[in-house]
C-alpha positions as CSV (number, residue, x, y, z in Angstrom):
1,M,3.1,-8.4,-12.5
2,C,2.0,-5.8,-15.0
3,G,0.1,-2.7,-15.8
4,I,-3.5,-3.0,-16.9
5,A,-5.9,-0.6,-18.4
6,G,-9.2,-0.6,-20.1
7,Q,-12.2,1.5,-21.4
8,L,-15.7,-0.1,-21.6
9,G,-18.9,1.2,-23.2
10,R,-17.2,3.7,-25.3
11,E,-15.5,4.0,-28.7
12,P,-11.7,3.4,-28.0
13,D,-10.6,6.4,-30.0
14,T,-7.1,7.1,-28.6
15,F,-7.2,5.5,-25.3
16,A,-4.8,2.8,-25.8
17,A,-2.2,5.5,-27.1
18,R,-2.8,7.8,-24.3
19,V,-2.6,5.2,-21.4
20,G,-0.4,2.6,-22.7
21,P,3.0,4.8,-22.5
22,R,1.9,5.8,-18.9
23,L,2.1,2.2,-18.0
24,A,5.2,1.1,-19.8
25,H,7.5,1.2,-16.5
26,R,5.2,-1.6,-15.1
27,G,5.9,-4.1,-18.0
28,P,8.7,-3.4,-20.1
29,D,8.8,-7.0,-21.5
30,D,5.7,-6.9,-23.8
31,A,2.9,-4.6,-24.8
32,G,-0.6,-5.7,-25.9
33,V,-4.0,-4.1,-27.0
34,W,-7.5,-5.5,-27.8
35,Q,-10.4,-3.3,-28.9
36,D,-13.6,-3.4,-30.7
37,A,-16.0,-0.7,-31.4
38,E,-17.2,-0.4,-27.6
39,A,-14.3,-1.6,-25.6
40,C,-10.5,-1.3,-25.5
41,L,-8.2,-3.4,-23.2
42,V,-4.5,-2.4,-22.5
43,H,-1.7,-4.4,-21.1
44,R,2.2,-3.9,-20.3
45,R,3.8,-7.1,-19.1
46,L,6.6,-7.9,-16.7
47,A,7.2,-11.7,-17.6
48,I,7.7,-13.6,-14.5
49,L,5.8,-16.9,-15.2
50,D,5.8,-18.6,-18.5
51,L,8.3,-16.1,-20.2
52,S,7.1,-17.3,-23.6
53,P,4.8,-15.4,-26.0
54,L,2.0,-17.8,-24.7
55,G,1.9,-15.2,-21.8
56,H,0.8,-12.4,-23.7
57,Q,-2.0,-10.2,-22.8
58,P,-4.8,-9.3,-23.4
59,M,-5.5,-12.9,-23.4
60,A,-8.3,-14.4,-25.3
61,S,-10.2,-17.6,-24.4
62,A,-10.1,-20.4,-27.1
63,C,-13.5,-19.4,-28.3
64,G,-12.7,-15.7,-28.4
65,R,-15.7,-14.6,-26.3
66,W,-13.5,-13.5,-23.2
67,Q,-10.7,-11.2,-23.0
68,L,-8.7,-10.9,-19.8
69,V,-6.0,-8.4,-18.7
70,F,-4.3,-9.3,-15.3
71,N,-1.9,-7.7,-12.9
72,G,-0.4,-9.8,-10.1
73,E,0.5,-13.4,-9.4
74,I,-1.7,-16.6,-8.6
75,Y,0.6,-18.4,-6.4
76,N,-1.5,-21.5,-6.4
77,H,-2.1,-21.7,-10.2
78,A,-0.4,-25.1,-10.3
79,E,-3.0,-26.5,-8.0
80,L,-6.0,-24.7,-9.8
81,R,-4.6,-25.9,-13.3
82,C,-4.7,-29.5,-11.9
83,R,-8.4,-29.1,-11.0
84,L,-9.5,-27.6,-14.2
85,E,-7.6,-30.3,-16.3
86,A,-9.5,-32.8,-14.3
87,Q,-12.6,-31.3,-15.6
88,G,-11.4,-31.4,-19.2
89,Q,-9.6,-27.9,-19.6
90,H,-6.6,-28.0,-21.9
91,F,-4.0,-25.4,-21.5
92,R,-1.2,-24.2,-24.1
93,G,1.1,-22.4,-21.8
94,S,2.7,-22.7,-18.2
95,G,1.8,-19.5,-16.8
96,D,-0.9,-18.4,-14.2
97,T,-2.8,-16.0,-16.5
98,E,-4.1,-18.7,-18.9
99,V,-5.3,-20.7,-15.5
100,L,-7.0,-17.5,-14.4
101,L,-8.8,-17.1,-17.5
102,A,-10.3,-20.5,-17.6
103,W,-10.9,-20.4,-13.8
104,L,-13.0,-17.2,-14.0
105,I,-14.9,-18.3,-17.1
106,R,-15.8,-21.5,-15.3
107,W,-16.5,-20.0,-11.7
108,G,-16.9,-16.3,-12.1
109,R,-17.0,-14.2,-8.9
110,D,-17.7,-17.3,-7.1
111,G,-14.3,-18.6,-7.8
112,L,-12.3,-15.6,-6.3
113,A,-12.0,-17.3,-2.8
114,A,-9.9,-20.0,-4.3
115,L,-7.2,-17.7,-5.7
116,R,-4.0,-17.2,-3.6
117,G,-1.9,-14.3,-4.7
118,M,-2.0,-10.6,-5.3
119,F,-4.2,-9.5,-8.4
120,A,-6.3,-6.7,-10.0
121,F,-7.7,-8.0,-13.1
122,C,-10.8,-7.3,-15.8
123,L,-12.4,-10.2,-17.4
124,Y,-14.4,-8.9,-20.3
125,D,-17.3,-10.9,-22.2
126,T,-17.5,-9.5,-25.6
127,R,-21.0,-11.3,-26.3
128,E,-22.9,-9.9,-23.2
129,R,-20.7,-6.6,-23.2
130,S,-20.2,-7.0,-19.5
131,A,-17.2,-7.2,-17.2
132,L,-15.8,-8.5,-14.0
133,L,-13.0,-6.7,-12.2
134,A,-11.5,-7.6,-8.7
135,R,-8.9,-6.9,-6.4
136,D,-7.2,-9.4,-3.9
137,P,-8.2,-9.5,-0.1
138,H,-5.4,-7.0,1.0
139,G,-5.5,-4.7,-2.1
140,I,-1.6,-5.4,-2.9
141,K,-2.3,-4.7,-6.5
142,P,-4.4,-1.4,-7.2
143,L,-7.1,-0.8,-9.6
144,Y,-8.6,2.7,-10.3
145,L,-12.0,3.3,-11.7
146,R,-13.7,6.3,-13.5
147,S,-17.2,6.4,-14.7
148,G,-17.7,8.2,-17.9
149,P,-20.3,9.7,-20.2
150,G,-23.3,7.1,-21.0
151,G,-22.3,4.8,-18.1
152,S,-18.9,3.9,-19.7
153,L,-16.2,2.9,-17.4
154,S,-12.3,3.2,-17.6
155,F,-9.8,1.6,-15.1
156,A,-6.1,1.3,-14.8
157,S,-3.4,0.2,-12.5
158,E,-2.3,3.9,-11.7
159,L,-4.1,7.1,-11.3
160,R,-1.8,8.9,-13.6
161,A,-2.7,6.6,-16.4
162,L,-6.4,7.4,-15.9
163,L,-5.5,11.0,-16.0
164,A,-3.7,10.6,-19.3
165,A,-6.9,9.2,-20.9
166,D,-8.9,12.2,-20.4
167,P,-7.8,15.6,-22.0
168,E,-10.1,17.6,-19.7
169,R,-8.4,19.1,-16.6
170,P,-9.0,16.9,-13.6
171,C,-10.6,18.4,-10.4
172,L,-9.2,18.3,-6.8
173,N,-11.1,16.0,-4.3
174,R,-11.2,18.5,-1.4
175,E,-12.5,15.7,1.2
176,A,-9.5,13.4,0.0
177,L,-7.0,16.3,0.7
178,G,-8.1,16.7,4.2
179,Q,-7.7,13.1,4.8
180,Y,-4.3,13.2,3.3
181,L,-3.5,16.0,5.8
182,A,-4.9,13.8,8.7
183,T,-3.1,10.6,8.1
184,G,-0.2,11.2,5.3
185,S,-2.0,9.2,2.8
186,V,-5.5,9.0,0.9
187,P,-7.6,6.1,2.2
188,E,-9.4,4.0,-0.3
189,P,-11.8,4.1,-2.1
190,A,-11.0,8.0,-2.5
191,T,-8.4,9.5,-4.6
192,L,-7.2,13.1,-4.9
193,V,-9.0,13.4,-8.1
194,Q,-12.7,14.2,-8.0
195,G,-14.5,11.1,-9.9
196,V,-11.7,8.6,-9.6
197,Q,-11.9,5.9,-7.0
198,R,-10.0,2.8,-6.2
199,L,-11.9,-0.6,-6.2
200,P,-11.7,-1.5,-2.4
201,S,-9.5,-4.3,-1.4
202,G,-11.4,-7.6,-1.4
203,H,-14.1,-6.2,-3.7
204,A,-15.3,-7.2,-7.1
205,A,-17.2,-5.1,-9.5
206,T,-19.5,-5.9,-12.3
207,W,-20.1,-3.8,-15.2
208,R,-23.2,-4.4,-17.5
209,Q,-24.5,-2.2,-20.2
210,G,-23.4,0.9,-18.5
211,E,-24.3,-0.3,-15.0
212,L,-21.4,-0.7,-12.3
213,S,-22.0,-2.4,-9.0
214,V,-19.3,-3.0,-6.4
215,H,-19.5,-5.7,-3.6
216,P,-17.2,-7.6,-1.3
217,W,-16.4,-11.1,-2.6
218,G,-15.1,-12.5,0.7
219,A,-14.2,-11.4,4.4
220,L,-11.1,-9.2,4.6
221,P,-8.5,-11.2,6.7
222,E,-7.2,-8.4,8.8
223,S,-9.6,-8.9,11.5
224,L,-8.4,-12.5,12.1
225,A,-11.7,-13.7,13.3
226,G,-11.6,-16.0,16.3
227,A,-8.2,-14.5,17.5
228,T,-9.6,-12.4,20.3
229,S,-10.9,-15.5,22.2
230,D,-8.7,-17.8,24.4
231,S,-9.0,-21.1,22.4
232,G,-6.6,-23.0,25.0
233,M,-4.0,-23.1,22.5
234,T,-0.5,-23.6,24.2
235,A,2.4,-21.4,23.4
236,A,4.3,-24.5,22.0
237,A,1.4,-25.2,19.6
238,A,1.0,-21.6,18.6
239,V,5.0,-21.6,17.6
240,A,4.5,-24.8,15.7
241,L,1.5,-23.6,13.8
242,T,3.2,-20.3,13.0
243,R,6.4,-22.0,11.8
244,S,4.4,-24.3,9.6
245,A,2.2,-21.5,8.1
246,L,5.3,-19.2,7.4
247,E,7.1,-22.0,5.6
248,D,4.0,-22.6,3.4
249,S,3.7,-18.8,2.7
250,V,7.5,-18.3,2.0
251,A,7.5,-21.4,-0.3
252,A,4.5,-20.1,-2.2
253,H,5.9,-16.8,-2.9
254,M,9.1,-18.2,-4.3
255,V,7.3,-19.7,-7.2
256,S,9.0,-18.1,-10.5
257,D,10.4,-18.7,-13.6
258,V,13.0,-15.8,-12.9
259,S,15.3,-15.3,-9.8
260,V,13.8,-14.0,-6.7
261,G,15.8,-11.7,-4.4
262,L,15.0,-10.0,-0.9
263,F,15.0,-6.7,0.6
264,L,16.8,-7.0,3.7
265,S,16.9,-4.6,6.7
266,A,18.4,-5.5,10.0
267,G,14.7,-6.2,11.4
268,L,13.1,-9.6,12.3
269,D,10.6,-9.7,9.5
270,S,12.9,-9.9,6.6
271,A,15.3,-11.9,8.5
272,S,12.6,-14.4,8.8
273,L,11.9,-14.6,5.2
274,L,15.8,-15.0,4.7
275,A,15.9,-17.8,7.2
276,L,13.0,-19.7,5.4
277,A,13.9,-19.2,1.9
278,P,16.1,-21.3,-0.1
279,R,19.9,-20.6,0.4
280,G,21.8,-18.4,-2.0
281,L,19.2,-15.7,-2.0
282,H,20.4,-12.3,-3.7
283,T,19.8,-9.7,-0.9
284,F,19.7,-5.8,-0.8
285,T,20.2,-3.2,1.9
286,I,20.4,0.6,1.8
287,G,22.8,2.3,4.2
288,F,23.9,5.7,4.9
289,E,27.4,7.4,5.4
290,A,26.5,10.8,6.3
291,A,27.4,12.3,9.8
292,G,24.7,11.7,12.3
293,A,23.0,9.1,10.2
294,G,24.4,6.1,12.4
295,G,21.0,5.5,13.9
296,F,19.6,4.9,10.6
297,D,22.2,2.8,9.3
298,E,21.6,-0.9,9.4
299,S,23.8,-2.1,6.8
300,E,26.4,-3.9,9.0
301,P,23.8,-6.1,10.8
302,A,22.2,-6.7,7.5
303,A,25.3,-7.9,5.9
304,R,26.1,-10.1,8.8
305,I,22.8,-11.8,9.0
306,A,23.0,-12.3,5.0
307,S,26.4,-14.0,5.5
308,H,24.9,-16.2,8.3
309,F,22.3,-17.7,5.8
310,G,24.6,-17.9,2.8
311,A,23.1,-14.9,1.0
312,H,24.7,-13.1,-2.0
313,H,24.4,-9.6,-0.3
314,T,24.4,-6.2,-2.1
315,P,24.4,-3.0,-0.1
316,M,24.4,0.4,-1.2
317,N,25.3,3.6,0.9
318,L,23.0,6.5,0.1
319,T,24.6,9.9,0.3
320,A,22.6,13.2,0.8
321,D,23.9,14.2,-2.9
322,Q,22.7,11.0,-4.4
323,A,19.3,11.4,-2.5
324,R,19.1,15.0,-4.1
325,E,20.0,13.4,-7.6
326,W,17.5,11.0,-7.4
327,L,14.7,13.0,-6.1
328,P,13.1,14.3,-9.2
329,S,12.8,10.9,-10.4
330,F,11.3,9.5,-7.1
331,L,8.8,12.5,-7.3
332,A,7.8,11.4,-10.8
333,S,7.2,7.9,-9.8
334,Q,4.4,9.1,-7.1
335,D,1.1,7.9,-8.2
336,Q,-0.6,9.9,-5.4
337,P,1.5,11.8,-2.7
338,S,2.6,10.1,0.4
339,I,5.0,10.6,3.1
340,D,6.6,7.1,2.6
341,G,7.9,5.2,-0.4
342,Y,11.5,6.5,-0.9
343,N,13.1,3.7,0.8
344,T,11.3,1.2,-1.6
345,W,12.1,3.2,-4.7
346,C,15.8,3.3,-3.9
347,V,16.1,-0.5,-3.0
348,A,13.7,-1.7,-6.0
349,R,16.2,0.5,-8.2
350,L,19.1,-1.2,-6.6
351,A,17.7,-4.8,-7.2
352,R,16.7,-4.0,-10.7
353,E,20.2,-2.6,-11.6
354,H,21.5,-6.0,-10.6
355,G,19.0,-8.1,-12.9
356,L,16.4,-8.9,-10.6
357,K,13.0,-8.7,-11.5
358,V,11.2,-10.1,-8.5
359,A,12.0,-9.7,-4.7
360,L,10.4,-10.4,-1.4
361,S,9.7,-7.8,1.3
362,G,9.0,-8.3,5.0
363,L,6.1,-5.8,4.9
364,G,3.3,-6.7,7.1
365,G,5.2,-8.6,9.8
366,D,4.7,-5.6,12.3
367,E,0.9,-5.5,11.7
368,L,0.6,-9.3,12.0
369,F,2.7,-9.9,15.1
370,G,2.3,-6.7,17.2
371,G,5.6,-5.0,16.2
372,Y,4.8,-1.3,16.3
373,P,5.0,1.1,19.4
374,S,1.2,1.8,18.4
375,F,0.4,-1.7,20.3
376,R,1.8,-0.2,23.5
377,M,0.8,3.5,23.1
378,V,-2.7,3.5,21.4
379,P,-4.4,1.4,24.4
380,K,-2.7,3.6,26.8
381,L,-3.9,6.8,25.1
382,C,-7.4,5.3,24.8
383,R,-7.4,4.6,28.7
384,W,-6.0,7.9,29.6
385,R,-8.8,9.7,27.5
386,R,-11.4,7.4,29.4
387,R,-10.2,8.4,32.5
388,I,-10.4,12.1,31.8
389,G,-14.2,11.4,30.9
390,P,-16.3,14.5,30.3
391,A,-13.6,17.0,31.4
392,G,-11.7,16.3,27.9
393,P,-13.1,19.2,26.1
394,A,-12.1,21.7,29.0
395,A,-8.6,20.2,29.0
396,A,-8.4,20.7,25.2
397,C,-9.3,24.4,25.8
398,I,-6.3,24.6,28.3
399,L,-3.9,23.1,26.1
400,H,-4.7,25.5,23.3
401,R,-4.0,28.6,25.6
402,L,-0.5,27.0,26.6
403,P,2.6,28.8,25.0
404,Q,3.7,25.3,23.7
405,G,0.1,24.6,22.9
406,R,0.7,24.8,19.0
407,R,3.5,21.9,19.1
408,A,2.4,18.9,16.8
409,R,2.0,16.5,19.7
410,L,-0.1,18.6,21.8
411,Q,-2.2,19.4,18.8
412,R,-2.9,16.0,18.2
413,I,-3.6,15.2,21.9
414,T,-5.8,18.0,21.8
415,G,-7.9,16.6,19.1
416,L,-8.1,13.4,21.0
417,L,-9.4,15.4,24.0
418,E,-12.1,17.2,22.1
419,A,-13.9,14.0,21.2
420,P,-15.2,11.0,23.0
421,A,-12.8,8.2,23.7
422,S,-12.3,5.4,21.4
423,L,-9.5,3.3,20.2
424,G,-9.8,4.6,16.8
425,R,-9.4,8.1,17.9
426,A,-6.4,7.1,19.9
427,Y,-5.0,5.6,17.1
428,G,-5.4,8.7,14.9
429,C,-3.8,10.7,17.6
430,F,-0.7,8.4,17.7
431,R,-0.6,7.9,13.7
432,G,-1.7,11.3,12.7
433,L,-0.2,13.9,10.8
434,F,-2.0,17.2,11.5
435,S,-4.9,17.4,13.9
436,P,-8.4,17.9,12.9
437,T,-8.1,21.6,13.9
438,E,-4.9,22.1,12.0
439,T,-6.2,20.4,8.9
440,E,-9.1,22.7,8.7
441,R,-6.8,25.7,9.3
442,L,-4.6,24.5,6.4
443,L,-7.5,24.0,4.0
444,E,-9.1,27.3,5.0
445,H,-5.8,29.0,4.5
446,W,-5.6,27.6,0.9
447,G,-9.2,28.1,0.3
448,L,-9.7,24.6,-0.4
449,C,-12.2,23.8,2.5
450,A,-14.1,20.6,2.0
451,S,-17.8,20.5,1.7
452,T,-18.0,19.1,5.0
453,G,-15.5,19.6,8.2
454,A,-15.8,16.1,9.3
455,A,-13.8,14.9,6.3
456,A,-10.5,14.7,8.1
457,A,-11.8,14.0,11.5
458,G,-13.6,10.9,10.3
459,V,-10.4,9.3,9.3
460,A,-9.1,9.5,12.7
461,S,-12.2,8.5,14.5
462,G,-13.4,5.6,12.4
463,G,-16.2,3.2,13.5
464,E,-16.3,0.4,16.1
465,T,-13.0,-1.7,16.5
466,P,-12.0,-4.4,18.6
467,G,-10.3,-3.4,21.8
468,G,-6.6,-3.7,23.1
469,R,-3.8,-4.9,20.8
470,E,-6.2,-6.8,18.7
471,G,-8.0,-3.5,17.9
472,V,-4.6,-1.9,17.1
473,A,-3.7,-4.8,14.7
474,W,-7.0,-4.5,12.9
475,L,-6.4,-0.5,12.6
476,E,-2.7,-0.9,11.5
477,G,-3.9,-3.6,8.8
478,T,-7.0,-1.4,7.4
479,R,-5.4,1.9,7.6
480,Y,-1.6,2.2,7.7
481,L,-1.0,-0.8,5.8
482,R,-3.8,-0.9,3.4
483,N,-3.8,3.1,2.6
484,Q,0.0,3.9,2.6
485,L,2.4,1.0,2.9
486,L,0.8,-1.4,0.2
487,P,0.1,1.5,-2.2
488,D,3.7,3.0,-1.8
489,S,5.4,-0.4,-2.2
490,D,3.6,-1.3,-5.3
491,V,4.1,1.9,-7.2
492,M,7.6,2.3,-6.2
493,A,8.9,-1.0,-7.1
494,M,6.8,-1.0,-10.4
495,A,8.6,2.4,-11.2
496,A,11.8,0.1,-11.5
497,G,9.9,-2.6,-13.3
498,L,10.2,-4.9,-10.3
499,E,7.7,-7.2,-8.8
500,L,7.4,-7.0,-5.0
501,R,6.1,-10.0,-3.2
502,L,4.9,-10.1,0.5
503,P,4.9,-13.4,2.1
504,L,3.5,-11.9,5.4
505,V,0.6,-10.1,3.8
506,D,-1.1,-13.3,2.6
507,A,-4.8,-14.2,3.2
508,Q,-4.0,-18.1,3.5
509,L,-1.4,-17.1,6.2
510,Q,-3.6,-15.2,8.3
511,R,-6.4,-17.8,7.9
512,R,-4.0,-20.5,9.4
513,L,-3.0,-18.2,12.2
514,A,-6.6,-16.9,13.1
515,P,-6.8,-19.7,15.8
516,I,-3.9,-18.4,17.8
517,P,-5.2,-16.3,20.7
518,A,-4.3,-12.6,20.3
519,A,-2.2,-12.5,23.5
520,L,0.2,-15.1,22.0
521,R,0.3,-13.9,18.4
522,L,0.6,-10.1,19.4
523,A,3.1,-10.5,22.3
524,E,5.3,-7.9,23.0
525,G,8.6,-7.8,20.7
526,K,7.0,-10.1,18.3
527,Q,8.0,-13.0,20.4
528,L,5.8,-15.5,18.5
529,L,7.5,-14.9,15.4
530,A,10.9,-15.0,17.0
531,D,10.2,-18.2,18.7
532,S,9.2,-19.7,15.4
533,L,12.8,-19.1,13.9
534,P,15.1,-20.9,16.1
535,E,17.8,-20.7,13.4
536,L,18.0,-16.9,13.9
537,P,21.2,-16.2,16.0
538,G,21.1,-14.8,19.4
539,W,23.3,-11.8,18.6
540,F,20.5,-10.9,16.0
541,L,17.3,-11.4,18.1
542,N,18.8,-9.6,21.0
543,R,19.4,-6.4,19.1
544,P,17.1,-3.2,19.6
545,K,14.5,-3.1,17.0
546,Q,15.5,-0.8,14.1
547,G,13.2,0.1,11.2
548,F,13.9,0.6,7.6
549,R,14.1,4.4,8.0
550,F,15.8,7.1,6.1
551,P,17.4,10.3,7.4
552,F,15.2,12.8,6.1
553,Q,15.2,14.8,9.4
554,L,19.0,15.3,9.0
555,W,18.5,16.3,5.3
556,L,15.8,18.7,5.9
557,D,17.2,20.4,8.7
558,D,20.5,21.0,7.0
559,P,20.7,24.8,6.0
560,A,22.0,23.6,2.8
561,S,19.2,20.7,2.3
562,P,20.0,18.4,-0.5
563,L,16.1,18.2,-0.9
564,G,15.4,20.8,-3.0
565,L,11.6,20.9,-2.5
566,R,9.3,24.0,-1.7
567,L,7.4,24.3,1.4
568,P,3.8,25.6,0.6
569,S,2.4,28.6,2.5
570,T,0.9,27.7,5.7
571,P,-1.0,29.9,8.3
572,R,0.8,30.9,11.6
573,G,0.9,28.5,14.4
574,I,1.3,25.4,12.4
575,D,4.2,23.5,13.9
576,L,6.5,22.4,11.2
577,A,9.5,21.5,13.3
578,P,8.7,17.5,12.9
579,W,10.3,16.6,9.4
580,Y,7.5,14.5,8.6
581,R,5.2,17.5,8.4
582,R,7.5,19.5,6.2
583,W,8.2,16.5,3.8
584,S,4.4,15.7,3.6
585,L,3.5,19.2,2.6
586,M,6.4,19.6,0.1
587,V,5.6,16.4,-1.7
588,L,2.0,17.4,-1.7
589,Q,2.6,20.7,-3.3
590,H,4.7,19.0,-5.9
591,W,2.1,16.4,-6.8
592,L,-0.7,18.9,-6.8
593,E,1.2,21.4,-9.1
594,A,2.4,18.6,-11.4
595,H,-1.0,16.9,-11.9
596,L,-3.9,19.0,-11.2
597,D,-2.3,22.5,-11.6
598,V,-3.1,23.4,-8.0
599,S,-0.8,25.6,-5.7
600,L,-1.1,25.6,-2.1
601,S,-0.8,29.4,-1.7
602,A,-2.7,31.6,0.7
603,A,-6.0,32.2,-0.8
604,P,-7.6,35.8,-0.8
605,H,-10.4,36.3,1.4
606,L,-13.6,35.8,-0.3
607,G,-17.2,36.0,0.7
608,P,-19.6,33.0,1.3
609,S,-20.3,32.9,-2.6
610,G,-16.8,33.4,-3.9
611,K,-14.9,31.0,-5.9
612,V,-11.5,29.6,-5.2
613,P,-9.2,27.3,-7.5
């Protein structure tokens, strides 16, 4: 787990000096730079496998032709090593970077499908002046790209690092801003910076003499092809298959030369990892002591399940004063603004303070096994919209005129009624932050209207998706998980110099579960997952579902709020009662001012040819 950056097709100049320090938190154990007249590669190392200097990067091939910078872990590196050794390859160290280098030299892009892990890398060919860059199927590891003069290319693990490489003031991507307002995150491949994009999940890029091409290297696993049809599999067979696949994934994610911990909530996902992992794991939980925070505090059941499985458990009770003290550091850690991430930032800090460099997380279980309320509500919303049919726009007009028509929930429902029925639009209504109309009003108020009014609405509507609960699983995986949870988890864990591993976000696991009919895999209450873990005690399984949440509403509603963020100017009629709306605008305002020097203030009225910031 590391931070990587590079500049290709351009004289290095001060690239390494500008970018390297911005990635230092991702790799406090070692730093390396390789460069020649036309390329520069930068690496910061968090040593997890092969702690010796033989794991140093950038890593060169024995002949010196190829240079590799790599961020992530290849969990099946031992298997790939054996295959390469059988073909005559010799290795000096014991880590996965050396294996990846040899594997890519031999197989190139065609070898990506054999990799099991989370990764983002750049393999540079010094002879051909070409490069191969790629990301893992889910996009657990980030990679930002920026094209430069003369066909040059720069890349980095974090957006902020790329911004540091260019002394010119970056420009706001207004379409991406509209997408953030619609969903609470910026969907890939976009970023909030014009000219910077993310290499999409499960894609590879080739750069050769100033030409960049991007293409998928394999089917993305969120669709779980084949799961929608009834294969005739029995419930007992599905349980046995799930148990075997989970055991395999947890074992793979435990491969490490340093100790591995676990982020433990009181939920089924993290408890499942605890049940399947070796005994004696170090677990970490965040709790809350403030009055009224009892509905958020899961420290007691987390401690009890940790004791049940013999874990070494470390809780932390977070107070509002502590949240206020840590807030500036959390905001400084945001690579792009998001309404999520503070929980990961806090628990990662806790784990690092206790000497851990690697931790498991149960992230991805709700998407894989149907745990969110969206699996019930989104199909209902879609059916309701279809029943209304062509009367939808007229009903939307009526809702607009109601005294309570400005309320957040009614605004999103109005947006659903204004367009034809689809599961994607119903999902946008359920998960959305601001409705399309509200988004346009906010952008107009700030003088930041996008070039097309469809920018925000397109995220909510989307293209064709599977139907029912399987369609919701696809939407949760390709939108909420990919664009918000995974980026936040990576950047906030790495802010503490901690590697976060996700056994439930694993392409091999999903391929093994694909034959299970959706009706079994996505049964209410994550029943398949619960049935696969008979060692979980009854008292735990029978508890109401409780997510890993923070009491932001209590803090924000307090007249003496400990979260000293400024709410930007908004037009009249925008409902800011829901805490997540206020929070999303506050962190957005802070990020734009800090990185783009953009203020979300009321814009003066300008004519059609007028200019705005």
